C-alpha positions in Angstrom: 43.0 15.8 67.0 41.3 19.1 66.7 37.7 19.6 65.2 35.3 22.2 64.0 33.5 23.9 66.7 29.7 24.8 66.9 29.0 28.8 66.6 30.6 30.7 69.3 28.3 33.3 71.3 30.7 35.6 69.3 29.5 34.6 66.3 25.9 34.7 67.2 26.1 38.3 68.3 27.4 38.9 64.7 25.3 36.5 63.1 22.2 38.2 65.2 22.6 41.4 62.7 21.4 39.4 59.5 17.9 39.2 61.0 17.6 42.9 60.6 14.8 43.8 58.1 17.3 46.3 56.3 19.9 43.9 56.3 18.2 40.9 55.2 16.7 42.8 52.5 19.9 44.0 51.1 21.9 41.0 51.4 18.6 39.0 49.8 19.3 41.6 47.0 22.8 41.0 46.6 22.5 37.2 46.5 20.0 37.4 44.0 21.8 39.8 42.0 24.7 37.7 41.9 22.9 34.4 41.0 21.1 36.4 38.1 24.4 38.0 36.8 25.3 34.3 36.1 22.8 34.0 33.5 24.7 35.7 30.7 27.9 35.3 32.0 27.5 31.0 31.9 26.3 32.1 28.4 29.6 33.9 27.5 31.5 31.0 29.3 29.8 28.5 27.3 30.6 30.3 24.1 34.6 31.0 25.3 34.8 27.2 25.9 32.4 25.4 22.9 30.1 24.2 25.1 26.5 23.3 23.5 23.4 22.9 25.5 22.8 19.5 24.3 26.6 18.8 25.7 25.1 17.8 29.3 28.5 16.2 30.5 30.7 19.0 29.6 28.3 21.4 31.0 28.4 19.2 34.1 32.3 19.0 34.2 32.2 22.8 33.7 30.0 23.1 37.0 31.7 20.7 38.9 35.1 23.0 38.3 33.1 26.1 39.2 31.7 24.7 42.5 34.5 23.1 43.6 37.1 26.2 43.0 34.2 28.1 45.0 34.5 25.8 47.8 38.2 25.6 47.8 37.8 29.7 48.2 35.8 29.5 51.2 38.1 27.4 52.8 41.2 29.3 52.5 39.4 32.3 53.3 37.9 30.8 56.5 41.2 29.5 57.6 42.5 33.0 57.1 39.4 35.0 58.4 38.5 32.4 61.1 41.4 30.6 61.7 39.9 27.0 61.8 41.3 23.7 61.3 40.2 21.5 58.2 39.7 18.9 60.4 36.1 17.5 61.4 34.3 14.6 63.5 32.6 11.8 61.1 29.0 13.3 62.3 29.8 16.6 60.8 31.2 15.0 57.5 28.0 13.2 57.2 25.9 16.6 57.4 28.2 18.4 54.9 27.9 15.5 52.6 24.0 15.4 52.9 23.6 19.2 52.0 26.5 18.6 49.4 24.7 16.3 47.6 21.2 17.8 47.8 22.3 21.9 47.6 24.8 21.3 45.1 25.2 17.6 43.5 21.6 16.4 42.9 20.1 20.0 42.3 22.8 20.7 38.9 22.8 17.4 37.7 18.9 17.0 37.4 18.8 20.9 36.2 21.4 20.6 33.5 19.4 17.0 32.3 16.4 18.9 32.5 17.8 22.2 30.7 19.2 20.0 27.5 15.1 18.5 27.3 13.3 22.2 27.6 13.4 26.0 26.7 14.8 28.6 28.5 11.3 29.6 29.0 9.5 26.8 30.7 12.5 26.5 32.5 12.7 29.9 34.0 9.0 29.4 35.3 9.4 25.7 36.3 12.8 27.1 38.6 10.0 29.4 40.3 8.4 26.6 42.1 11.8 26.3 44.5 10.1 29.6 46.4 7.2 27.3 46.8 9.4 23.7 47.7 11.1 25.9 50.5 7.7 27.3 51.8 6.2 24.1 52.2 9.4 22.0 53.2 10.0 24.3 55.9 6.1 24.2 57.4 6.7 20.5 58.3 10.2 21.0 59.7 10.2 24.3 61.4 7.6 24.8 64.3 7.7 28.4 64.5 8.1 28.5 60.7 4.5 27.6 59.3 2.9 28.7 56.2 0.1 31.4 56.4 -1.4 34.0 54.4 1.4 36.5 54.5 3.7 33.8 53.1 1.4 32.1 51.0 0.4 35.9 49.6 3.6 36.9 49.1 4.9 34.0 47.2 1.9 34.2 44.8 2.6 37.7 43.9 6.3 37.2 43.3 5.1 34.3 41.0 2.7 36.1 39.3 5.3 38.8 38.4 7.6 35.9 36.8 4.4 34.6 34.8 3.4 38.3 33.8 6.8 38.5 32.5 7.0 35.0 30.4 3.2 35.4 29.2 4.3 39.0 27.6 7.3 38.0 26.3 6.4 34.4 24.9 2.5 34.2 25.0 0.8 31.2 26.9 3.0 28.8 25.7 4.3 26.2 28.2 5.3 22.5 27.9 5.3 20.2 30.3 7.2 17.4 29.4 10.0 15.5 30.5 12.6 18.7 30.8 10.2 20.2 33.0 9.9 17.2 35.1 13.8 16.9 35.7 13.8 20.4 36.0 11.0 20.4 38.8 13.2 17.4 40.7 16.3 20.0 40.7 14.1 22.4 42.5 13.2 20.7 44.8 17.0 18.9 45.5 17.9 22.4 45.7 14.9 23.7 48.3 15.7 20.9 50.5 19.3 21.6 50.3 18.8 25.0 51.4 16.6 23.6 54.3 19.3 21.0 55.3 21.3 23.8 55.3 19.6 26.0 57.4 18.9 23.0 60.3 22.9 22.6 60.3 24.1 25.7 60.6 21.4 26.8 63.5 22.6 23.6 65.7 26.2 22.1 64.3 28.3 24.0 61.8 29.9 27.5 61.2 28.0 28.7 58.1 31.4 29.2 56.4 32.6 26.0 56.7 29.6 23.9 56.0 29.4 26.2 52.5 32.8 25.7 51.9 32.9 21.7 52.3 29.5 21.4 50.5 30.1 23.0 47.3 34.0 21.6 47.3 32.8 18.0 47.8 29.6 18.7 45.4 31.7 20.0 42.7 34.4 17.3 43.2 31.4 14.8 42.5 30.0 16.5 39.6 33.8 16.9 38.1 33.9 12.8 38.4 30.5 12.3 36.5 31.3 14.8 33.8 35.1 13.6 33.2 33.6 10.0 33.2 32.4 10.7 29.5 34.5 13.6 28.3 37.3 13.4 30.2 38.9 16.1 32.5 40.3 18.3 30.3 38.1 18.8 27.0 37.9 22.6 27.1 40.4 25.1 25.4 41.0 27.8 28.1 41.6 31.3 26.5 42.4 34.1 28.8 38.5 35.2 28.3 37.1 32.0 29.1 39.5 31.9 32.4 38.6 35.5 33.8 34.7 34.0 33.2 35.5 31.2 34.9 36.9 33.0 38.0 34.2 35.4 38.1 31.5 32.7 38.0 33.4 30.4 40.7 33.6 34.2 42.9 29.8 34.8 42.6 28.9 31.0 43.2 31.2 31.4 46.8 29.4 34.7 47.8 26.2 34.1 46.8 25.7 30.7 48.5 27.4 32.2 51.6 25.4 35.0 51.9 22.0 33.1 51.3 23.1 30.0 53.4 23.7 32.7 56.4 20.4 34.5 55.9 18.5 31.3 55.8 20.0 30.0 59.0 19.3 33.4 60.9 15.6 33.9 59.5 12.4 31.9 59.0 12.4 30.7 55.2 9.1 32.5 54.2 11.1 36.0 54.6 13.8 34.7 52.5 12.9 32.3 50.0 10.4 35.3 47.9 14.0 36.9 46.8 14.4 33.8 44.6 12.1 35.1 42.3 14.4 37.7 41.3 16.7 36.0 39.7 15.3 35.7 36.6 14.3 39.0 36.5 17.9 40.1 37.3 19.2 37.4 34.7 16.9 39.2 32.1 18.0 42.6 32.7 21.1 41.8 32.8 21.5 39.7 30.0 20.2 42.7 28.2 23.0 44.7 29.5 25.9 42.7 29.0 24.6 40.6 25.7 22.7 43.4 24.2 19.6 41.0 24.2 16.4 42.9 24.1 14.4 44.7 27.2 11.0 45.1 27.6 8.7 47.9 29.7 6.8 45.1 31.3 9.7 43.4 33.2 9.5 46.6 35.5 6.1 45.9 36.1 7.0 42.0 36.7 9.9 43.3 38.7 7.3 45.6 40.6 5.2 42.4 41.5 8.2 40.9 43.0 9.2 43.7 44.9 5.8 44.1 46.4 5.9 40.0 47.5 9.2 40.7 49.4 7.7 43.8 51.1 5.0 42.0 52.3 7.1 38.3 53.2 9.3 41.1 55.4 7.0 43.4 56.7 7.2 43.3 60.8 4.1 41.7 62.1 2.2 43.6 64.7 1.7 42.5 68.3 -1.3 41.4 68.8 -2.9 42.6 72.6 
């Protein structure tokens, strides 16, 4: 039986380009822009399908359909582009299940449970913890990716940008309760899933196949959980709802593919800082798409995040 092969020399040569600072920054911006665009599109999708934020199992079902379709799309793409079979060994299946359990399944179960019990303000700030979780986990798992003054400083500057925006928009009110605790757990699982992806892509699995299978299997699990309470077909699909769903599935596929590729071929400290851009892009695109208010202080918050990104990706001078 044919099996998935590990990353070939040709693929390594292609993927080495992802370590170039300019490529790294551009793709980091693209991935976070795609994820940021999900903010207004998810809101529009919920409106089109009549999903309320208190309906957690409907949200899980919708997310499951979204991620399983994204994974299926990447599986088809990998078959056409890389001409790889879908057969794999038991060891590779276990690795895919581990990544999918954290990067998709557990992260989004706790995310939606927490979202139902907290405000958008608190959840956006708490979600910024993902960057710090990734930096801390990488510090202990990768000998060449230790915490240093540059990574810590860039992360703190980026977080200051997010915190500044929310203080200006909503004051100093931040309630830390059950919902926020669940969101923190979700961010930890997502961060750990990203690190697991980096470890397995680097040594065992091609990035496209790992991303495709973990999203597909994680999505199927989310569908199973959601359908256990609301059934498989609680939604009334209109043309607009279908188009929104296709868009959300596509951005999930490409954003995760780009992100996992960047994580696999760069240090965590150079990439994690980009996550601070997601709420900034989300606010900006929500203003453009949903006509929500957009204030000047968003630019200051964006500037702080950009400074953090530049600091994290600045080339270190060789010490003589």
